[in-house]
Structure formats: structure tokens, C-alpha cells
C-alpha positions in Angstrom: 2.9 -8.3 -15.3 5.9 -5.6 -15.3 6.0 -1.8 -16.2 7.7 -1.2 -19.7 11.1 -0.3 -19.3 11.6 -1.2 -15.7 13.9 -3.4 -14.2 12.4 -4.1 -11.1 9.2 -6.0 -10.5 5.8 -4.4 -11.3 3.7 -3.9 -7.5 0.4 -3.3 -7.0 -0.4 -0.6 -4.0 -3.6 -1.2 -2.2 -4.0 1.3 0.5 -6.1 2.6 3.5 -8.9 5.2 2.9 -9.5 6.3 6.2 -10.0 10.0 7.2 -7.1 10.9 9.2 -3.5 12.4 8.5 -1.9 8.8 8.2 -4.7 8.2 5.1 -3.7 11.2 3.6 0.2 9.8 3.8 -1.2 6.3 2.5 -2.7 8.0 -0.6 0.0 10.6 -1.1 3.0 7.8 -0.9 1.2 5.7 -3.0 0.4 7.9 -5.5 4.3 9.3 -5.7 5.4 5.5 -5.7 3.0 5.3 -9.0 4.5 8.2 -10.4 8.1 7.3 -10.0 7.2 3.9 -11.7 7.4 1.7 -8.6 4.4 0.1 -9.3 0.5 1.1 -9.5 -2.4 1.8 -7.5 -5.6 -0.3 -7.4 -9.0 0.1 -6.2 -9.1 -1.6 -2.7 -12.9 -0.8 -2.5 -13.5 -3.3 -5.7 -12.0 -5.9 -3.7 -14.1 -4.9 -0.4 -17.0 -5.1 -2.7 -16.0 -9.0 -3.7 -16.2 -7.9 -7.7 -14.3 -10.4 -9.0 -12.8 -8.9 -11.7 -10.7 -6.7 -9.2 -10.3 -9.7 -6.9 -8.5 -11.5 -10.4 -6.7 -8.4 -11.0 -4.6 -9.1 -7.8 -3.3 -11.6 -8.8 -1.5 -10.1 -12.1 1.4 -8.4 -10.6 4.7 -9.5 -9.0 4.2 -8.1 -5.7 0.8 -6.6 -3.8 1.7 -4.0 -0.9 -1.0 -3.0 1.3 -0.2 0.2 2.8 -2.4 0.9 6.5 -2.2 4.1 7.9 -2.7 2.8 11.4 -2.8 -0.3 13.5 -6.7 -0.5 12.9 -5.6 -2.4 9.9 -9.0 -1.5 7.5 -7.0 -2.4 4.4 -5.3 -5.3 5.8 -8.7 -6.6 7.1 -10.3 -6.1 3.5 -7.6 -8.3 2.0 -8.0 -10.7 4.9 -11.6 -11.1 3.8 -11.1 -11.5 0.2 -9.3 -14.7 0.4 -6.0 -13.4 -1.9 -2.9 -14.9 -0.3 0.9 -13.6 -1.1 0.2 -9.9 0.0 2.5 -7.6 2.0 1.6 -4.9 4.2 3.0 -1.8 5.7 1.6 0.1 8.9 2.7 3.8 8.4 2.1 4.5 12.5 4.7 1.7 12.8 7.7 3.8 11.0 6.7 6.3 13.0 4.3 8.9 11.7 1.6 9.3 14.5 -2.2 9.4 13.7 -4.0 13.0 14.5 -7.2 12.4 14.6 -8.3 15.1 12.4 -6.7 16.0 8.4 -3.1 17.1 8.5 -2.8 18.4 4.8 -0.7 18.7 3.1 1.9 16.1 4.3 5.2 17.4 4.8 8.1 16.8 2.3 9.9 15.0 4.5 7.6 12.8 6.2 6.4 11.6 2.6 10.3 10.8 2.0 10.5 8.9 5.1 7.0 6.9 4.4 8.4 6.2 0.8 11.7 5.1 2.0 10.0 2.2 4.0 7.8 1.2 1.4 10.9 0.8 -1.4 12.7 -1.2 1.4 9.8 -3.6 1.8 9.3 -3.7 -2.1 12.9 -4.5 -2.9 14.1 -7.0 0.0 12.0 -9.8 -0.1 14.3 -11.1 2.7 12.7 -8.3 5.2 9.2 -8.4 3.8 6.0 -8.7 6.1 3.4 -11.3 5.2 0.4 -10.2 6.5 -1.7 -13.4 4.9 0.2 -16.4 3.5 
């Protein structure tokens, strides 16, 4: 599956749905990357609920990028339990985004740009990708 007129492989973004500022960061970055044509967001809850239609859809894109806000790794754990293989994971707190115990809205533009750059680097450079589940 590729996006129309796109020269890069389509990616599917599955993201953390927590309650802290790093969840907001994961969501905002996934929305922006989708709007910029780097891939599309997809429903992680459907995968967590083990709905077979959702799990089958994860096999369609060229790349599946799981975006977790913090090391707790809820999105990663959902994917590990789904028995889906070949996805990549990035943890926003590992790239310098400090997790706060409350929402910090809106996300500063500089922080969003830092996160997008890290995710795009993962997306574009398969030599340095982090594979959470082979």
C-alpha cells in the first residue's frame, strides 16, 4: 500500500493513548506526519481488542511505526500481545521529551518538530531502525 503520488513507502502510525503530555505529543506528531503525507494513523484500540479486521490491516503498509510516549510502553505491549511482527517503536521520552504527570497543552512547536524529526529519521533510515518485535 502506498499513498497516491508518494515516492516514499506508506507508514502506519500506532500511538500511545495515555493521559500525560507525552501522549499529547505522540498524538500531535502522528496527526502532523499524517497530514504531511508520511503515512496514516490507525486505531491501536482495535488491535488491543484483538479485532481481526484491525490486526489484518497492520500487515498492509510498508512500515508500522509504534509511537510510545514513555518507557511504560503501553502501545508496544499491545503490539507484543497482538502477535503482529515487523513493527518499529520509538519512545518519545527517550529522545528528550520529559514526561509530566499532567497534560501540558498545547505542545510547544519546537518539541513537536524534534519529535517529528526523530520519527522521520526512523521512517527513512532502515539501517538505524529500532525493531521492538521481530
